[in-house]
Backbone as JSON Lines, residues from 0, in Angstrom:
{"i":0,"aa":"M","n":[35.12,-7.32,-0.62],"ca":[35.41,-5.98,-0.16],"c":[35.31,-5.96,1.37]}
{"i":1,"aa":"P","n":[36.35,-5.64,2.1],"ca":[36.35,-5.73,3.55],"c":[35.27,-4.89,4.23]}
{"i":2,"aa":"K","n":[34.99,-3.71,3.7],"ca":[33.99,-2.84,4.33],"c":[32.62,-3.53,4.38]}
{"i":3,"aa":"I","n":[32.24,-4.17,3.3],"ca":[30.93,-4.8,3.23],"c":[30.85,-5.97,4.21]}
{"i":4,"aa":"K","n":[31.88,-6.79,4.25],"ca":[31.87,-7.91,5.18],"c":[31.76,-7.4,6.61]}
{"i":5,"aa":"R","n":[32.48,-6.32,6.91],"ca":[32.44,-5.76,8.26],"c":[31.03,-5.32,8.62]}
{"i":6,"aa":"V","n":[30.34,-4.68,7.7],"ca":[28.98,-4.23,7.98],"c":[28.07,-5.42,8.21]}
{"i":7,"aa":"K","n":[28.19,-6.46,7.4],"ca":[27.37,-7.65,7.6],"c":[27.66,-8.28,8.95]}
{"i":8,"aa":"D","n":[28.93,-8.28,9.35],"ca":[29.29,-8.82,10.67],"c":[28.64,-7.99,11.77]}
{"i":9,"aa":"V","n":[28.67,-6.67,11.64],"ca":[28.07,-5.8,12.65],"c":[26.57,-6.02,12.72]}
{"i":10,"aa":"V","n":[25.91,-6.08,11.57],"ca":[24.46,-6.3,11.57],"c":[24.16,-7.65,12.2]}
{"i":11,"aa":"G","n":[24.97,-8.68,11.91],"ca":[24.79,-9.99,12.52],"c":[24.95,-9.95,14.03]}
{"i":12,"aa":"E","n":[25.91,-9.16,14.51],"ca":[26.12,-9.02,15.95],"c":[24.91,-8.37,16.6]}
{"i":13,"aa":"W","n":[24.28,-7.44,15.9],"ca":[23.13,-6.75,16.47],"c":[21.95,-7.71,16.63]}
{"i":14,"aa":"G","n":[21.86,-8.69,15.72],"ca":[20.76,-9.63,15.8],"c":[19.41,-8.94,15.71]}
{"i":15,"aa":"V","n":[19.31,-7.96,14.85],"ca":[18.09,-7.16,14.77],"c":[16.96,-7.95,14.13]}
{"i":16,"aa":"T","n":[15.8,-7.85,14.73],"ca":[14.58,-8.41,14.16],"c":[13.57,-7.27,14.1]}
{"i":17,"aa":"P","n":[12.5,-7.41,13.32],"ca":[11.53,-6.33,13.22],"c":[10.94,-5.89,14.56]}
{"i":18,"aa":"S","n":[10.95,-6.76,15.57],"ca":[10.38,-6.39,16.87],"c":[11.36,-5.63,17.75]}
{"i":19,"aa":"Q","n":[12.62,-5.54,17.33],"ca":[13.62,-4.84,18.12],"c":[13.73,-3.39,17.67]}
{"i":20,"aa":"P","n":[14.53,-2.57,18.41],"ca":[14.65,-1.16,18.08],"c":[15.13,-0.91,16.65]}
{"i":21,"aa":"T","n":[14.79,0.25,16.18],"ca":[15.14,0.67,14.83],"c":[16.63,0.92,14.68]}
{"i":22,"aa":"I","n":[17.13,0.71,13.49],"ca":[18.49,1.1,13.12],"c":[18.37,2.46,12.44]}
{"i":23,"aa":"Y","n":[19.14,3.42,12.9],"ca":[19.1,4.78,12.37],"c":[20.34,5.0,11.52]}
{"i":24,"aa":"M","n":[20.13,5.53,10.3],"ca":[21.22,5.74,9.36],"c":[21.25,7.21,8.97]}
{"i":25,"aa":"G","n":[22.43,7.81,9.04],"ca":[22.62,9.18,8.59],"c":[23.55,9.18,7.4]}
{"i":26,"aa":"I","n":[23.19,9.96,6.37],"ca":[23.97,9.93,5.14],"c":[24.34,11.34,4.71]}
{"i":27,"aa":"D","n":[25.64,11.55,4.57],"ca":[26.2,12.77,4.0],"c":[26.63,12.4,2.59]}
{"i":28,"aa":"P","n":[25.8,12.75,1.58],"ca":[26.09,12.28,0.23],"c":[27.33,12.92,-0.37]}
{"i":29,"aa":"G","n":[27.85,12.3,-1.37],"ca":[29.01,12.84,-2.08],"c":[30.22,11.95,-1.91]}
{"i":30,"aa":"K","n":[31.15,12.16,-2.81],"ca":[32.36,11.35,-2.85],"c":[33.15,11.44,-1.54]}
{"i":31,"aa":"N","n":[33.15,12.6,-0.91],"ca":[33.88,12.78,0.34],"c":[32.99,12.67,1.57]}
{"i":32,"aa":"G","n":[31.76,12.2,1.38],"ca":[30.82,12.06,2.47],"c":[30.94,10.72,3.16]}
{"i":33,"aa":"G","n":[29.9,10.41,3.92],"ca":[29.93,9.16,4.65],"c":[28.55,8.71,5.06]}
{"i":34,"aa":"I","n":[28.51,7.55,5.68],"ca":[27.28,6.96,6.2],"c":[27.57,6.54,7.64]}
{"i":35,"aa":"A","n":[26.61,6.78,8.51],"ca":[26.75,6.32,9.89],"c":[25.49,5.58,10.29]}
{"i":36,"aa":"V","n":[25.66,4.51,11.05],"ca":[24.56,3.67,11.48],"c":[24.59,3.59,13.0]}
{"i":37,"aa":"L","n":[23.41,3.82,13.61],"ca":[23.26,3.75,15.06],"c":[22.21,2.72,15.41]}
{"i":38,"aa":"N","n":[22.53,1.88,16.4],"ca":[21.57,0.92,16.93],"c":[21.9,0.75,18.4]}
{"i":39,"aa":"G","n":[21.07,1.33,19.25],"ca":[21.38,1.3,20.67],"c":[22.69,2.01,20.92]}
{"i":40,"aa":"N","n":[23.62,1.32,21.58],"ca":[24.94,1.89,21.84],"c":[25.96,1.56,20.77]}
{"i":41,"aa":"T","n":[25.55,0.85,19.73],"ca":[26.45,0.48,18.66],"c":[26.46,1.57,17.6]}
{"i":42,"aa":"V","n":[27.66,2.02,17.25],"ca":[27.83,3.08,16.26],"c":[28.79,2.57,15.2]}
{"i":43,"aa":"H","n":[28.41,2.71,13.94],"ca":[29.26,2.24,12.85],"c":[29.33,3.3,11.75]}
{"i":44,"aa":"P","n":[30.44,4.08,11.69],"ca":[30.6,5.04,10.6],"c":[31.39,4.43,9.44]}
{"i":45,"aa":"L","n":[31.12,4.91,8.25],"ca":[31.79,4.41,7.05],"c":[31.93,5.53,6.04]}
{"i":46,"aa":"K","n":[33.11,5.66,5.45],"ca":[33.27,6.59,4.34],"c":[32.38,6.1,3.2]}
{"i":47,"aa":"M","n":[31.86,7.02,2.41],"ca":[30.94,6.65,1.33],"c":[31.57,5.59,0.43]}
{"i":48,"aa":"P","n":[30.85,4.47,0.19],"ca":[31.37,3.45,-0.74],"c":[31.7,4.08,-2.09]}
{"i":49,"aa":"E","n":[32.71,3.55,-2.75],"ca":[33.25,4.18,-3.95],"c":[32.42,4.01,-5.2]}
{"i":50,"aa":"T","n":[31.67,2.93,-5.3],"ca":[30.89,2.69,-6.52],"c":[29.43,2.46,-6.17]}
{"i":51,"aa":"P","n":[28.52,2.66,-7.14],"ca":[27.11,2.36,-6.89],"c":[26.88,0.9,-6.5]}
{"i":52,"aa":"A","n":[27.63,-0.02,-7.1],"ca":[27.48,-1.44,-6.76],"c":[27.92,-1.72,-5.33]}
{"i":53,"aa":"D","n":[29.03,-1.09,-4.9],"ca":[29.47,-1.24,-3.51],"c":[28.42,-0.69,-2.55]}
{"i":54,"aa":"L","n":[27.85,0.45,-2.89],"ca":[26.82,1.07,-2.06],"c":[25.6,0.14,-1.93]}
{"i":55,"aa":"L","n":[25.15,-0.38,-3.04],"ca":[23.98,-1.28,-3.02],"c":[24.27,-2.54,-2.2]}
{"i":56,"aa":"T","n":[25.44,-3.13,-2.4],"ca":[25.8,-4.33,-1.64],"c":[25.84,-4.01,-0.15]}
{"i":57,"aa":"W","n":[26.41,-2.87,0.21],"ca":[26.52,-2.47,1.62],"c":[25.13,-2.28,2.23]}
{"i":58,"aa":"L","n":[24.24,-1.57,1.52],"ca":[22.9,-1.31,2.05],"c":[22.05,-2.57,2.15]}
{"i":59,"aa":"T","n":[22.31,-3.54,1.29],"ca":[21.55,-4.78,1.3],"c":[21.72,-5.53,2.62]}
{"i":60,"aa":"A","n":[22.79,-5.25,3.36],"ca":[23.06,-5.95,4.62],"c":[22.1,-5.55,5.73]}
{"i":61,"aa":"F","n":[21.36,-4.46,5.56],"ca":[20.53,-3.96,6.66],"c":[19.12,-4.53,6.62]}
{"i":62,"aa":"P","n":[18.63,-4.93,7.8],"ca":[17.32,-5.57,7.88],"c":[16.17,-4.57,7.88]}
{"i":63,"aa":"Q","n":[14.97,-5.12,7.84],"ca":[13.76,-4.31,7.99],"c":[13.87,-3.57,9.32]}
{"i":64,"aa":"G","n":[13.4,-2.35,9.35],"ca":[13.48,-1.55,10.57],"c":[14.59,-0.52,10.51]}
{"i":65,"aa":"T","n":[15.29,-0.45,9.41],"ca":[16.32,0.57,9.22],"c":[15.65,1.8,8.62]}
{"i":66,"aa":"I","n":[15.98,2.97,9.16],"ca":[15.44,4.24,8.68],"c":[16.62,5.16,8.39]}
{"i":67,"aa":"A","n":[16.56,5.89,7.28],"ca":[17.67,6.76,6.88],"c":[17.24,8.21,6.75]}
{"i":68,"aa":"V","n":[18.18,9.1,7.02],"ca":[18.03,10.52,6.73],"c":[19.23,10.92,5.88]}
{"i":69,"aa":"I","n":[18.94,11.57,4.76],"ca":[19.97,12.04,3.84],"c":[20.03,13.55,3.92]}
{"i":70,"aa":"E","n":[21.23,14.09,3.96],"ca":[21.36,15.54,3.91],"c":[20.88,16.03,2.54]}
{"i":71,"aa":"Q","n":[19.97,16.97,2.55],"ca":[19.43,17.54,1.31],"c":[20.48,18.43,0.69]}
{"i":72,"aa":"V","n":[20.75,18.2,-0.56],"ca":[21.8,18.95,-1.24],"c":[21.2,19.85,-2.32]}
{"i":73,"aa":"G","n":[21.92,20.92,-2.59],"ca":[21.5,21.85,-3.63],"c":[22.29,21.65,-4.9]}
{"i":74,"aa":"G","n":[22.13,22.55,-5.83],"ca":[22.78,22.41,-7.12],"c":[24.08,23.17,-7.25]}
{"i":75,"aa":"Y","n":[24.64,23.68,-6.16],"ca":[25.86,24.47,-6.24],"c":[27.06,23.58,-6.02]}
{"i":76,"aa":"A","n":[27.97,23.53,-6.99],"ca":[29.13,22.64,-6.89],"c":[30.32,23.31,-6.21]}
{"i":77,"aa":"G","n":[30.29,24.6,-6.03],"ca":[31.4,25.31,-5.39],"c":[32.13,26.19,-6.38]}
{"i":78,"aa":"Q","n":[32.73,27.22,-5.84],"ca":[33.45,28.17,-6.68],"c":[34.61,27.47,-7.38]}
{"i":79,"aa":"G","n":[34.74,27.74,-8.67],"ca":[35.82,27.14,-9.44],"c":[35.57,25.72,-9.88]}
{"i":80,"aa":"Q","n":[34.39,25.18,-9.61],"ca":[34.07,23.8,-10.0],"c":[33.37,23.82,-11.37]}
{"i":81,"aa":"P","n":[33.72,22.89,-12.24],"ca":[33.02,22.83,-13.54],"c":[31.59,22.31,-13.35]}
{"i":82,"aa":"G","n":[30.74,22.59,-14.33],"ca":[29.36,22.11,-14.28],"c":[29.27,20.6,-14.2]}
{"i":83,"aa":"S","n":[30.26,19.9,-14.74],"ca":[30.25,18.44,-14.69],"c":[30.33,17.93,-13.25]}
{"i":84,"aa":"A","n":[30.96,18.71,-12.36],"ca":[31.05,18.3,-10.95],"c":[29.66,18.24,-10.34]}
{"i":85,"aa":"M","n":[28.84,19.25,-10.66],"ca":[27.47,19.28,-10.14],"c":[26.67,18.1,-10.71]}
{"i":86,"aa":"F","n":[26.85,17.82,-11.99],"ca":[26.15,16.71,-12.62],"c":[26.55,15.39,-11.96]}
{"i":87,"aa":"N","n":[27.83,15.16,-11.75],"ca":[28.31,13.91,-11.14],"c":[27.82,13.78,-9.7]}
{"i":88,"aa":"F","n":[27.79,14.9,-8.97],"ca":[27.31,14.86,-7.6],"c":[25.83,14.47,-7.58]}
{"i":89,"aa":"G","n":[25.04,15.08,-8.45],"ca":[23.61,14.75,-8.54],"c":[23.38,13.31,-8.94]}
{"i":90,"aa":"K","n":[24.21,12.81,-9.84],"ca":[24.1,11.4,-10.25],"c":[24.38,10.49,-9.06]}
{"i":91,"aa":"G","n":[25.37,10.84,-8.25],"ca":[25.69,10.05,-7.06],"c":[24.55,10.03,-6.06]}
{"i":92,"aa":"V","n":[23.89,11.18,-5.88],"ca":[22.74,11.25,-4.97],"c":[21.6,10.38,-5.52]}
{"i":93,"aa":"G","n":[21.41,10.4,-6.83],"ca":[20.39,9.54,-7.44],"c":[20.68,8.06,-7.21]}
{"i":94,"aa":"H","n":[21.95,7.68,-7.35],"ca":[22.34,6.28,-7.07],"c":[22.01,5.92,-5.62]}
{"i":95,"aa":"L","n":[22.31,6.84,-4.72],"ca":[22.06,6.62,-3.3],"c":[20.57,6.42,-3.03]}
{"i":96,"aa":"E","n":[19.74,7.31,-3.57],"ca":[18.29,7.2,-3.36],"c":[17.75,5.91,-3.97]}
{"i":97,"aa":"M","n":[18.21,5.55,-5.14],"ca":[17.73,4.32,-5.78],"c":[18.17,3.09,-4.99]}
{"i":98,"aa":"A","n":[19.39,3.11,-4.45],"ca":[19.85,1.97,-3.65],"c":[19.0,1.82,-2.39]}
{"i":99,"aa":"L","n":[18.67,2.94,-1.75],"ca":[17.8,2.88,-0.57],"c":[16.43,2.33,-0.93]}
{"i":100,"aa":"L","n":[15.89,2.78,-2.06],"ca":[14.59,2.27,-2.51],"c":[14.65,0.78,-2.81]}
{"i":101,"aa":"A","n":[15.72,0.36,-3.48],"ca":[15.86,-1.05,-3.83],"c":[15.97,-1.93,-2.59]}
{"i":102,"aa":"C","n":[16.57,-1.39,-1.54],"ca":[16.73,-2.14,-0.28],"c":[15.56,-1.95,0.66]}
{"i":103,"aa":"K","n":[14.56,-1.19,0.19],"ca":[13.35,-0.93,0.99],"c":[13.66,-0.27,2.33]}
{"i":104,"aa":"I","n":[14.63,0.66,2.29],"ca":[14.98,1.44,3.48],"c":[14.3,2.8,3.33]}
{"i":105,"aa":"P","n":[13.29,3.08,4.17],"ca":[12.63,4.38,4.08],"c":[13.61,5.5,4.44]}
{"i":106,"aa":"F","n":[13.46,6.62,3.74],"ca":[14.36,7.75,4.0],"c":[13.64,9.06,3.81]}
{"i":107,"aa":"E","n":[14.22,10.08,4.41],"ca":[13.77,11.45,4.2],"c":[15.0,12.32,4.07]}
{"i":108,"aa":"Q","n":[14.79,13.51,3.55],"ca":[15.89,14.46,3.41],"c":[15.75,15.55,4.45]}
{"i":109,"aa":"V","n":[16.87,16.1,4.88],"ca":[16.88,17.19,5.83],"c":[17.95,18.19,5.39]}
{"i":110,"aa":"T","n":[17.63,19.47,5.52],"ca":[18.6,20.49,5.14],"c":[19.73,20.52,6.17]}
{"i":111,"aa":"P","n":[20.91,20.94,5.75],"ca":[22.01,21.06,6.71],"c":[21.64,22.0,7.87]}
{"i":112,"aa":"Q","n":[20.96,23.09,7.55],"ca":[20.59,24.05,8.58],"c":[19.7,23.42,9.65]}
{"i":113,"aa":"R","n":[18.77,22.57,9.23],"ca":[17.84,21.95,10.18],"c":[18.54,20.97,11.11]}
{"i":114,"aa":"W","n":[19.33,20.04,10.56],"ca":[19.97,19.06,11.44],"c":[21.04,19.71,12.31]}
{"i":115,"aa":"Q","n":[21.75,20.7,11.77],"ca":[22.79,21.37,12.55],"c":[22.17,22.14,13.72]}
{"i":116,"aa":"K","n":[21.08,22.83,13.48],"ca":[20.41,23.55,14.56],"c":[19.91,22.57,15.62]}
{"i":117,"aa":"A","n":[19.3,21.47,15.18],"ca":[18.79,20.47,16.11],"c":[19.9,19.84,16.95]}
{"i":118,"aa":"M","n":[21.1,19.76,16.4],"ca":[22.23,19.15,17.11],"c":[23.04,20.19,17.88]}
{"i":119,"aa":"G","n":[22.56,21.43,17.92],"ca":[23.21,22.47,18.72],"c":[24.43,23.09,18.08]}
{"i":120,"aa":"I","n":[24.5,23.05,16.77],"ca":[25.63,23.65,16.06],"c":[25.18,24.99,15.48]}
{"i":121,"aa":"S","n":[25.83,26.05,15.9],"ca":[25.46,27.38,15.42],"c":[25.95,27.57,13.99]}
{"i":122,"aa":"N","n":[25.37,28.55,13.32],"ca":[25.72,28.84,11.93],"c":[27.21,29.14,11.77]}
{"i":123,"aa":"R","n":[27.7,28.93,10.57],"ca":[29.1,29.25,10.27],"c":[29.3,30.75,10.42]}
{"i":124,"aa":"K","n":[30.34,31.1,11.14],"ca":[30.66,32.51,11.37],"c":[31.35,33.09,10.15]}
{"i":125,"aa":"K","n":[31.16,34.38,9.91],"ca":[31.77,35.03,8.74],"c":[33.29,34.98,8.8]}
{"i":126,"aa":"T","n":[33.84,34.94,10.01],"ca":[35.3,34.92,10.18],"c":[35.86,33.5,10.14]}
{"i":127,"aa":"E","n":[35.0,32.51,10.05],"ca":[35.4,31.11,10.12],"c":[35.73,30.56,8.73]}
{"i":128,"aa":"T","n":[36.88,29.91,8.59],"ca":[37.21,29.25,7.33],"c":[36.4,27.96,7.22]}
{"i":129,"aa":"K","n":[36.36,27.4,6.02],"ca":[35.64,26.14,5.84],"c":[36.25,25.04,6.71]}
{"i":130,"aa":"T","n":[37.56,25.01,6.81],"ca":[38.24,24.02,7.64],"c":[37.87,24.18,9.11]}
{"i":131,"aa":"Q","n":[37.85,25.42,9.59],"ca":[37.47,25.67,10.98],"c":[36.03,25.23,11.22]}
{"i":132,"aa":"W","n":[35.16,25.52,10.28],"ca":[33.75,25.15,10.38],"c":[33.6,23.63,10.44]}
{"i":133,"aa":"K","n":[34.26,22.93,9.51],"ca":[34.15,21.46,9.47],"c":[34.75,20.84,10.74]}
{"i":134,"aa":"N","n":[35.81,21.43,11.27],"ca":[36.4,20.92,12.5],"c":[35.48,21.15,13.7]}
{"i":135,"aa":"R","n":[34.68,22.2,13.66],"ca":[33.71,22.44,14.73],"c":[32.62,21.35,14.69]}
{"i":136,"aa":"I","n":[32.19,20.99,13.49],"ca":[31.22,19.9,13.34],"c":[31.83,18.58,13.82]}
{"i":137,"aa":"K","n":[33.08,18.34,13.43],"ca":[33.78,17.12,13.86],"c":[33.88,17.07,15.38]}
{"i":138,"aa":"A","n":[34.18,18.2,16.01],"ca":[34.29,18.26,17.48],"c":[32.97,17.89,18.14]}
{"i":139,"aa":"K","n":[31.85,18.34,17.56],"ca":[30.53,17.99,18.11],"c":[30.3,16.49,18.0]}
{"i":140,"aa":"A","n":[30.67,15.91,16.86],"ca":[30.51,14.46,16.69],"c":[31.4,13.7,17.68]}
{"i":141,"aa":"Q","n":[32.61,14.18,17.91],"ca":[33.5,13.55,18.87],"c":[32.93,13.64,20.29]}
{"i":142,"aa":"Q","n":[32.28,14.76,20.59],"ca":[31.66,14.93,21.91],"c":[30.54,13.91,22.12]}
{"i":143,"aa":"L","n":[29.71,13.71,21.09],"ca":[28.58,12.79,21.21],"c":[28.97,11.33,21.08]}
{"i":144,"aa":"F","n":[30.07,11.07,20.37],"ca":[30.52,9.69,20.12],"c":[32.0,9.55,20.5]}
{"i":145,"aa":"P","n":[32.31,9.65,21.79],"ca":[33.72,9.64,22.21],"c":[34.47,8.34,21.95]}
{"i":146,"aa":"D","n":[33.76,7.24,21.75],"ca":[34.42,5.95,21.51],"c":[34.61,5.65,20.03]}
{"i":147,"aa":"V","n":[34.24,6.6,19.17],"ca":[34.3,6.4,17.72],"c":[35.45,7.22,17.14]}
{"i":148,"aa":"D","n":[36.15,6.64,16.17],"ca":[37.19,7.37,15.45],"c":[36.49,8.28,14.43]}
{"i":149,"aa":"V","n":[36.24,9.52,14.83],"ca":[35.51,10.46,13.98],"c":[36.49,11.13,13.02]}
{"i":150,"aa":"T","n":[36.17,11.04,11.73],"ca":[36.95,11.72,10.69],"c":[36.05,12.77,10.04]}
{"i":151,"aa":"L","n":[36.67,13.65,9.26],"ca":[35.86,14.65,8.55],"c":[34.88,13.98,7.59]}
{"i":152,"aa":"A","n":[35.25,12.81,7.06],"ca":[34.38,12.1,6.11],"c":[33.1,11.6,6.76]}
{"i":153,"aa":"V","n":[33.13,11.29,8.06],"ca":[31.95,10.69,8.69],"c":[31.3,11.57,9.76]}
{"i":154,"aa":"A","n":[31.9,12.72,10.08],"ca":[31.37,13.57,11.16],"c":[29.93,14.0,10.88]}
{"i":155,"aa":"D","n":[29.66,14.53,9.69],"ca":[28.3,14.95,9.37],"c":[27.34,13.76,9.43]}
{"i":156,"aa":"A","n":[27.74,12.63,8.86],"ca":[26.88,11.45,8.84],"c":[26.52,10.99,10.25]}
{"i":157,"aa":"L","n":[27.49,11.02,11.16],"ca":[27.21,10.65,12.55],"c":[26.15,11.57,13.16]}
{"i":158,"aa":"L","n":[26.3,12.86,12.94],"ca":[25.34,13.82,13.5],"c":[23.97,13.71,12.83]}
{"i":159,"aa":"I","n":[23.95,13.41,11.54],"ca":[22.67,13.22,10.84],"c":[21.99,11.95,11.37]}
{"i":160,"aa":"A","n":[22.74,10.9,11.63],"ca":[22.17,9.67,12.21],"c":[21.59,9.95,13.59]}
{"i":161,"aa":"E","n":[22.3,10.73,14.39],"ca":[21.79,11.08,15.72],"c":[20.55,11.96,15.61]}
{"i":162,"aa":"Y","n":[20.54,12.86,14.63],"ca":[19.35,13.67,14.36],"c":[18.17,12.75,14.03]}
{"i":163,"aa":"C","n":[18.42,11.75,13.17],"ca":[17.38,10.78,12.79],"c":[16.85,10.07,14.03]}
{"i":164,"aa":"R","n":[17.74,9.6,14.88],"ca":[17.34,8.87,16.08],"c":[16.49,9.78,17.0]}
{"i":165,"aa":"R","n":[16.97,10.97,17.27],"ca":[16.25,11.87,18.16],"c":[14.89,12.26,17.59]}
{"i":166,"aa":"K","n":[14.84,12.49,16.3],"ca":[13.56,12.86,15.68],"c":[12.58,11.71,15.78]}
{"i":167,"aa":"R","n":[13.02,10.5,15.45],"ca":[12.13,9.33,15.49],"c":[11.7,8.96,16.9]}
{"i":168,"aa":"Q","n":[12.52,9.3,17.88],"ca":[12.18,9.01,19.27],"c":[11.43,10.17,19.93]}
{"i":169,"aa":"G","n":[11.13,11.23,19.14],"ca":[10.37,12.36,19.66],"c":[11.15,13.26,20.6]}
{"i":170,"aa":"R","n":[12.47,13.27,20.45],"ca":[13.29,14.09,21.33],"c":[13.74,15.4,20.69]}
{"i":171,"aa":"L","n":[13.15,15.76,19.57],"ca":[13.45,17.05,18.92],"c":[12.24,17.94,18.94]}
């Protein structure tokens, strides 16, 4: 799978050892979510791997010293969504947490409101459509990571990774 090889190549380029700086990982769970990894000036965003096995293989590439923050999700699947959508989403989050545990990557959860406020993103306006709101988040990620190809799939993950870095460095 090309994505996994690419991540292993990036981790190899970093040459991270336990005595070097931490790798910060931000995770926007869900089928349309993403994962972003920050280490110094190196930024690596990735659309969420498609299967639990792909996710586990991808996470296995990261060395000791990686820390993750996952966006805390609720039980609402969205208007017009069947109950099975909520069940499948929860199952995916469980796979993600178990993969992190299996790879010994410590993680914590953060509410969308908390990381968005910390990153300077104001609440969604009543007049704002979901698309306008998501594009505002994407614009913030593009501002902070101008050399990265920011997509809607990875915008939240990039900002969550930056939230993780700032929190761990005591800058929040």
